[in-house]
VEXDREN-2710 file (C-alpha; in Angstrom, 1 decimal):
% VEXDREN-2710
k/r/px/py/pz
1/MET/-0.1/0.4/0.1
2/HIS/2.8/1.9/0.0
3/LEU/5.2/3.0/-2.1
4/ALA/9.4/4.7/-1.9
5/HIS/10.5/8.1/-3.2
6/LYS/13.3/6.9/-3.9
7/ARG/13.4/7.4/-8.3
8/LEU/10.7/9.7/-8.3
9/VAL/11.7/11.8/-11.0
10/VAL/10.1/15.6/-8.8
11/GLY/13.6/15.3/-6.2
12/LEU/16.1/15.8/-9.0
13/LEU/13.3/19.3/-9.8
14/PRO/16.1/22.4/-10.4
15/ALA/14.1/25.5/-8.7
16/CYS/13.2/26.5/-11.9
17/LEU/11.4/25.3/-14.7
18/SER/9.7/26.4/-17.9
19/ALA/5.4/25.1/-19.5
20/ALA/3.1/26.7/-19.9
21/VAL/-0.6/25.1/-20.2
22/ALA/-4.3/27.5/-20.8
23/TRP/-5.9/28.9/-19.1
24/ALA/-10.3/27.0/-18.4
25/ALA/-12.8/27.5/-16.3
26/ILE/-13.9/23.7/-15.1
27/GLY/-16.1/25.0/-12.0
28/LYS/-15.9/25.3/-7.7
29/ALA/-12.9/26.0/-6.2
30/MET/-13.2/24.1/-2.7
31/GLU/-16.2/25.0/0.2
32/GLY/-17.5/23.7/3.0
33/LYS/-18.2/24.2/6.6
34/GLY/-15.9/25.1/9.3
35/ALA/-12.0/25.9/10.3
36/GLY/-10.0/27.4/8.1
37/VAL/-12.0/26.2/4.9
38/GLN/-12.5/28.3/1.8
39/LYS/-16.3/29.6/1.1
40/ALA/-17.6/28.1/-2.0
41/GLU/-17.0/30.2/-4.8
42/THR/-16.5/29.7/-9.2
43/VAL/-13.2/30.3/-9.8
44/GLN/-10.9/30.8/-13.0
45/VAL/-8.7/26.5/-12.2
46/LYS/-6.7/25.8/-15.2
47/ASP/-7.3/22.3/-17.2
48/LEU/-3.9/19.8/-17.2
49/SER/-5.3/17.8/-19.8
50/GLY/-2.7/18.9/-22.5
51/ILE/0.0/18.1/-20.3
52/LEU/-1.6/14.4/-18.9
53/GLU/-3.2/13.0/-22.0
54/PRO/0.8/12.7/-23.1
55/ILE/1.9/10.8/-20.1
56/ARG/-1.3/8.4/-20.0
57/THR/-1.0/7.7/-23.6
58/GLN/2.8/7.4/-24.0
59/HIS/2.7/4.4/-20.1
60/GLY/-0.5/3.4/-21.8
61/LEU/-2.3/3.6/-18.6
62/PRO/-6.1/3.6/-18.7
63/ALA/-6.8/6.8/-16.7
64/LEU/-4.7/9.3/-15.4
65/GLY/-6.0/12.2/-13.4
66/ALA/-3.8/15.0/-11.6
67/ALA/-4.4/18.0/-9.7
68/VAL/-2.3/21.2/-8.5
69/VAL/-2.8/22.9/-5.0
70/THR/-2.8/25.7/-3.0
71/GLY/-3.1/27.0/0.1
72/LYS/-6.7/28.9/-1.1
73/GLY/-7.0/25.9/-2.9
74/LEU/-7.5/23.5/-6.0
75/GLU/-5.1/25.5/-9.2
76/ALA/-5.0/23.0/-11.2
77/ILE/-7.0/19.4/-11.8
78/GLY/-7.3/17.9/-15.7
79/VAL/-8.8/13.9/-15.7
80/VAL/-7.7/11.8/-19.4
81/GLY/-8.2/8.1/-20.1
82/VAL/-11.3/6.4/-19.7
83/ARG/-12.9/4.9/-16.9
84/LYS/-13.1/1.0/-18.1
85/ALA/-10.1/-0.1/-21.0
86/LYS/-11.9/-0.5/-24.0
87/THR/-14.9/0.6/-23.4
88/GLY/-15.3/4.4/-23.9
89/VAL/-16.2/5.4/-21.2
90/PRO/-14.1/8.4/-20.4
91/ALA/-13.0/8.8/-16.7
92/THR/-14.2/13.0/-15.4
93/ALA/-12.5/15.0/-13.0
94/ASP/-15.4/15.0/-10.6
95/ASP/-14.5/10.7/-9.9
96/LEU/-13.9/9.0/-7.6
97/TRP/-10.5/7.9/-7.3
98/HIS/-8.4/5.1/-4.7
99/LEU/-5.8/6.5/-2.5
100/GLY/-4.5/3.3/-1.0
101/SER/-0.9/4.9/1.7
102/ASP/-2.2/7.8/1.0
103/THR/-5.0/7.4/4.3
104/LYS/-1.9/7.2/6.3
105/ALA/-1.5/11.0/7.0
106/MET/-5.7/11.5/7.0
107/THR/-5.3/9.3/10.2
108/ALA/-2.6/10.4/11.5
109/TYR/-4.8/13.6/11.3
110/LEU/-7.7/12.4/12.9
111/ILE/-5.7/11.4/15.8
112/ALA/-4.0/14.9/15.5
113/ALA/-7.4/15.8/16.2
114/LEU/-7.7/13.0/19.0
115/VAL/-5.0/14.6/21.1
116/GLY/-6.0/18.3/20.5
117/GLU/-9.5/17.4/22.4
118/GLY/-7.5/15.5/26.0
119/LYS/-8.8/11.6/24.3
120/LEU/-5.4/10.4/23.9
121/LYS/-2.0/11.2/23.7
122/TRP/1.3/11.0/21.6
123/GLU/2.4/8.9/24.4
124/THR/-0.4/7.0/25.1
125/THR/0.3/3.3/24.6
126/VAL/-1.1/-0.2/23.3
127/GLY/-1.6/-2.1/27.1
128/GLU/-3.5/1.2/27.3
129/SER/-5.8/1.4/25.0
130/PHE/-6.0/-2.2/25.6
131/PRO/-4.7/-4.3/28.8
132/GLU/-6.9/-7.4/27.7
133/PHE/-4.3/-8.1/25.2
134/ALA/-1.4/-6.7/26.2
135/ALA/-1.5/-9.6/29.7
136/ALA/-1.2/-11.6/27.5
137/ALA/1.0/-10.7/24.6
138/ALA/3.7/-12.9/22.6
139/SER/6.6/-9.5/23.1
140/PRO/6.6/-7.7/26.2
141/GLU/7.6/-5.1/24.1
142/PHE/3.4/-5.3/23.2
143/LYS/2.4/-3.5/25.8
144/THR/4.7/-1.1/25.3
145/ILE/4.8/0.7/22.2
146/THR/2.8/4.6/21.3
147/LEU/0.9/5.9/19.8
148/ARG/3.9/8.2/18.5
149/GLU/6.0/5.0/17.1
150/LEU/3.0/3.6/15.5
151/LEU/2.1/6.6/13.7
152/ALA/6.3/6.5/12.6
153/HIS/6.5/3.1/11.1
154/ARG/8.6/2.3/14.5
155/SER/6.4/0.1/16.4
156/GLY/8.5/-3.5/15.2
157/LEU/5.3/-4.9/14.4
158/PRO/4.7/-6.5/11.1
159/GLY/3.8/-4.6/8.0
160/ASN/0.6/-7.1/8.3
161/ILE/-0.9/-10.3/9.3
162/PRO/-3.2/-12.6/7.4
163/TRP/-6.6/-10.1/7.0
164/GLY/-8.6/-13.0/5.6
165/LEU/-8.3/-14.7/8.6
166/ILE/-10.5/-12.1/10.4
167/PRO/-14.5/-12.4/9.5
168/ARG/-16.0/-9.6/7.9
169/THR/-19.2/-10.5/9.4
170/GLN/-17.9/-8.8/13.0
171/GLU/-19.4/-5.2/13.5
172/ILE/-15.6/-3.0/12.3
173/ARG/-14.5/-2.2/15.8
174/ARG/-14.6/-6.1/16.8
175/GLN/-12.7/-6.9/13.6
176/ARG/-10.1/-4.2/14.2
177/LEU/-10.1/-6.1/18.0
178/ALA/-9.5/-8.9/16.3
179/ALA/-6.7/-8.0/14.6
180/VAL/-4.8/-6.0/17.8
181/LYS/-5.1/-9.1/19.9
182/ALA/-3.6/-11.4/16.5
183/ALA/-0.4/-8.6/16.6
184/SER/-0.1/-9.1/19.7
185/SER/-0.2/-13.2/19.3
186/VAL/3.4/-11.9/17.1
187/LYS/7.5/-11.9/18.1
188/LEU/7.5/-8.2/17.3
189/ASN/10.9/-7.8/14.8
190/SER/13.0/-4.9/17.0
191/ALA/12.1/-3.4/19.7
192/PRO/9.8/-0.5/19.7
193/GLY/11.3/2.5/17.8
194/ALA/14.2/1.1/17.5
195/LYS/13.2/0.5/14.0
196/PHE/12.2/2.1/10.7
197/LEU/9.3/-1.0/9.9
198/TYR/7.1/0.0/7.5
199/SER/3.7/-1.7/8.8
200/ASN/-0.1/-1.4/7.3
201/LEU/-0.8/-3.2/11.1
202/GLY/0.7/-0.8/13.4
203/TYR/-1.8/2.0/11.5
204/VAL/-4.7/-0.3/11.9
205/ILE/-4.3/-0.5/16.2
206/ALA/-3.7/3.4/15.8
207/GLY/-7.2/3.9/14.3
208/ALA/-8.5/0.7/16.2
209/MET/-6.6/2.7/19.7
210/ALA/-8.3/5.9/18.6
211/GLU/-12.4/3.9/19.1
212/ARG/-11.9/3.4/21.8
213/ALA/-10.9/6.6/23.1
214/ALA/-13.5/8.0/20.9
215/GLY/-16.5/5.3/21.6
216/GLU/-16.6/5.9/17.8
217/THR/-15.6/3.3/14.4
218/TRP/-12.6/4.9/12.6
219/GLU/-14.9/5.6/9.3
220/GLU/-17.2/7.8/12.2
221/LEU/-14.6/9.7/13.6
222/MET/-13.3/10.3/10.1
223/LYS/-16.4/11.6/8.4
224/LYS/-17.3/13.3/11.6
225/THR/-13.5/15.0/11.9
226/VAL/-12.1/14.7/9.0
227/PHE/-14.8/15.0/6.5
228/GLU/-17.4/17.1/7.0
229/PRO/-15.2/19.8/8.5
230/LEU/-13.1/19.6/5.4
231/GLY/-16.4/19.5/3.0
232/MET/-14.9/16.0/1.3
233/LYS/-18.6/15.4/0.4
234/SER/-17.9/13.0/-1.6
235/ALA/-15.1/10.8/0.4
236/GLY/-15.5/6.8/1.9
237/PHE/-13.8/4.2/2.2
238/GLY/-13.4/0.9/-0.1
239/GLY/-13.5/0.3/-4.2
240/VAL/-15.4/2.9/-6.3
241/GLY/-18.6/2.0/-7.9
242/THR/-21.5/0.5/-8.6
243/PRO/-20.9/-3.9/-9.7
244/GLY/-22.2/-3.8/-13.5
245/GLN/-21.6/0.0/-14.1
246/ILE/-18.6/2.0/-15.3
247/ASP/-19.1/4.6/-13.1
248/GLN/-16.6/5.4/-11.7
249/PRO/-12.9/3.7/-12.2
250/TRP/-12.3/1.0/-12.9
251/GLY/-9.2/-0.9/-11.6
252/HIS/-6.8/-2.6/-13.7
253/ALA/-3.8/-4.8/-13.1
254/ALA/0.0/-3.3/-13.6
255/ASN/0.0/-5.7/-17.3
256/GLY/-3.6/-2.6/-17.8
257/GLN/-6.0/-5.7/-17.5
258/PRO/-9.3/-4.7/-15.7
259/VAL/-9.5/-6.4/-13.0
260/LYS/-13.0/-8.9/-12.4
261/GLU/-14.6/-7.4/-9.4
262/TYR/-15.5/-3.7/-9.1
263/GLY/-17.1/-2.2/-7.0
264/PRO/-17.7/-1.1/-2.5
265/ASN/-15.7/-5.1/-2.1
266/ALA/-12.5/-5.0/-5.0
267/ASP/-10.6/-3.2/-2.1
268/ASN/-7.6/-5.0/0.8
269/PRO/-10.7/-6.0/3.8
270/PRO/-12.7/-3.4/5.0
271/VAL/-10.5/-3.4/8.4
272/MET/-7.4/-2.1/6.8
273/GLY/-9.3/1.4/6.6
274/PRO/-6.6/3.5/8.4
275/ALA/-4.0/2.1/7.1
276/GLY/-5.1/2.9/3.4
277/THR/-9.5/2.4/2.5
278/ILE/-10.2/5.9/1.9
279/HIS/-11.0/7.1/-2.0
280/CYS/-12.7/10.2/-3.2
281/SER/-13.1/12.4/-5.7
282/LEU/-9.6/14.7/-6.8
283/ALA/-11.1/18.3/-6.0
284/ASP/-12.2/16.6/-2.1
285/TRP/-8.5/15.6/-2.2
286/ALA/-7.0/18.6/-3.0
287/ARG/-9.1/20.2/0.7
288/PHE/-7.5/18.4/1.8
289/ILE/-4.2/19.5/1.3
290/ALA/-5.0/22.7/0.8
291/ASP/-5.8/22.7/4.8
292/ILE/-2.0/20.6/5.5
293/LEU/-0.3/23.4/3.8
294/ARG/-2.2/26.7/5.6
295/GLY/-1.8/24.4/9.0
296/ALA/2.9/23.9/8.4
297/ARG/2.2/27.8/7.4
298/GLY/1.3/28.9/10.1
299/GLU/-2.0/30.0/8.2
300/LYS/-6.0/29.4/10.0
301/ALA/-7.1/25.8/9.8
302/LEU/-9.1/23.4/11.3
303/LEU/-6.8/21.5/14.2
304/ASN/-3.7/23.3/16.4
305/PRO/-0.3/25.3/14.8
306/ALA/1.4/22.9/16.9
307/LEU/-0.1/19.4/15.5
308/TYR/0.7/20.3/11.7
309/GLU/3.9/20.9/12.8
310/MET/3.8/17.6/15.0
311/LEU/2.2/15.6/11.5
312/GLN/5.3/16.7/10.1
313/THR/8.2/16.2/12.2
314/PRO/10.1/12.8/12.0
315/ALA/9.7/11.9/14.8
316/PHE/12.8/10.0/14.9
317/LYS/16.7/9.7/13.4
318/ASP/14.6/9.1/9.7
319/ASN/12.8/10.4/6.9
320/TYR/8.9/9.3/8.7
321/ALA/7.1/11.9/9.9
322/PHE/3.1/10.5/10.8
323/GLY/1.6/9.5/7.3
324/TRP/4.7/11.4/5.5
325/ILE/7.7/10.9/4.1
326/VAL/9.8/13.4/4.7
327/VAL/12.6/15.0/1.6
328/ASP/14.6/18.9/1.1
329/ARG/13.5/19.4/-2.6
330/ASP/15.2/22.2/-4.7
331/TRP/12.2/22.8/-6.2
332/GLY/10.1/22.8/-3.2
333/GLY/12.6/25.4/-1.6
334/GLY/13.4/22.6/1.1
335/LYS/11.2/20.4/3.0
336/VAL/8.9/18.8/1.0
337/LEU/6.0/15.9/2.4
338/THR/5.6/13.3/0.5
339/HIS/3.7/9.9/-0.1
340/SER/2.5/6.6/-2.3
341/GLY/-0.4/4.8/-2.3
342/SER/-2.3/1.5/-3.7
343/ASN/-4.1/-1.2/-3.6
344/THR/-3.0/-2.7/-6.9
345/MET/-5.5/-1.6/-8.9
346/ASN/-4.3/1.7/-8.6
347/LEU/-2.1/3.6/-7.6
348/ALA/-2.0/7.2/-5.1
349/VAL/0.7/10.3/-4.7
350/ALA/1.2/13.0/-4.0
351/TRP/4.2/16.0/-3.4
352/VAL/3.4/19.0/-1.2
353/ALA/5.7/22.1/-0.5
354/PRO/4.5/24.9/2.6
355/LEU/8.0/26.7/1.6
356/ARG/6.1/27.5/-2.4
357/ASN/2.4/26.6/-1.0
358/ILE/1.8/24.4/-3.6
359/ALA/1.5/21.2/-4.3
360/VAL/1.1/18.4/-7.0
361/LEU/-1.9/15.1/-7.3
362/VAL/-1.0/12.3/-8.9
363/VAL/-4.2/9.3/-9.6
364/THR/-4.2/7.0/-11.8
365/ASN/-6.7/3.6/-12.3
366/GLN/-3.3/1.1/-12.6
367/GLY/-1.0/-1.4/-10.1
368/PRO/2.5/-0.2/-11.0
369/PRO/5.1/-0.4/-12.1
370/ALA/4.2/1.4/-15.3
371/SER/1.5/3.5/-13.0
372/VAL/4.6/5.2/-10.9
373/LYS/6.6/5.7/-13.7
374/ALA/4.0/7.9/-14.9
375/CYS/2.5/9.6/-11.8
376/ASP/7.0/10.6/-11.5
377/GLU/5.8/12.2/-14.6
378/ALA/3.0/13.9/-14.0
379/ALA/3.9/14.8/-11.5
380/SER/7.1/16.8/-12.5
381/ALA/5.7/18.5/-15.4
382/LEU/3.0/20.4/-13.5
383/ILE/5.4/21.7/-11.3
384/ARG/7.4/22.4/-13.4
385/ASP/4.3/23.9/-15.0
386/HIS/4.0/26.2/-11.8
387/LEU/7.2/27.0/-11.3
388/LYS/6.7/29.4/-14.2
389/THR/3.6/30.5/-13.9
390/ASP/4.2/31.4/-10.3
391/LYS/7.0/34.1/-10.9
END
C-alpha cells in the first residue's frame, strides 16, 4: 500500500523550470464549513489535460488525473483517459479515486485532532488502550508500543497479518479488536522505537486506539472530524463504483487489464481502513491537502498549529513523520512532504511543498509499475509548469 519515493524524478527538478498551459474554467473551488475552509465560489483554474494526455498515452494507462493545490484551494485539475480499458467511457474530473496508503496521513490527522481534544496522547500505549490483550502478549514490549511509534512505523510490528482470517461479518470495531489480538500474539521484529519497519498493521492498531478512546468507529470519526469540517462530500471507504456499471474508474492490474471485481468490495478488507481504504474526488483530496498547507504555513486551518508541526516532523532519526515522508527538494524551497498509495489496482501520489505553498496530486486506475513512472512524469511536469507560471 506504500511505494518508496527514492526513484521519483520529482526529486531531480531544479528550482526553476519552464512549461505553460492555457487557462480554462472548470467548476467550483474549495467549499465547505468549518475552520480554515474556503468559501464556495466559482473560479478559473487551469485545465491540465494537455499536460497529462501525452504521459497517459506514452505509458498506456487507462486514465490519469492530477491537481495542483495551494493553501487557497484547487488551482488546476485535469483527468484524461477512460474509466475502463477498451470501453470508451471517459474518466471525469468528478470521479472518485482510491488513495491507498495516502489514507495514512488522514488517519494521523484524525489522531492529532483527538490529541488536541485530550482524548489521546502521543505517548498513549497499546497496553493502556488494550490491557486485555497486552497482558498475554507474545512480546512483553507489545504493551509499551506508543501511538507515536505506531504512526512513525517504529513499533516493531510486521507489515501485515493474514487479514482474510478476520471475519468480515463482525462489526468493524470488533474486526479491528481482532487485529489487535492477532498482533499481540506475534513476536516483534525489533524493540519499539528501534527501527523503521513500514507497517499497515501499526496504522490499523492506531485506528483501533482512536476508536476505543472516542467510542466510535474510525469511519465515523473520519467523517465527523475530517471529511465534514473540510467539506469532503465525496469521501468514502473501499472500492468505488456500482457493480454492473462503469460509473467510476475501474481498477486495472499491472499489465493494464481490468480487474474482475468492481465496486465497494474491490479493495483490501475494511479492517485495514486506517492504513489505506479512503477514496474521494481529486477536488476533495485537494481540500485536505490545502488544509495541510495552511497548517504548515501557520495560517488559519482546522487543527492547532502545533499539531501540524508534529504531523510533519519525523519523530525519530529517519525521514518518516506521521503519514508523510519528509525530504528536501530545491523546487520546494527545502522541506517537502510526499507519500504514495496503491491497492495494486490504482495509484495515488502526493507531493506537498509548504515553503512554496504548492502541492501536486496525481492519480491513476492502474497498479504499479508502469503507473509509478507515469505519475512521476506527471508530477514533474506539473511542478515545472507551476514554477513557470508562479514567477
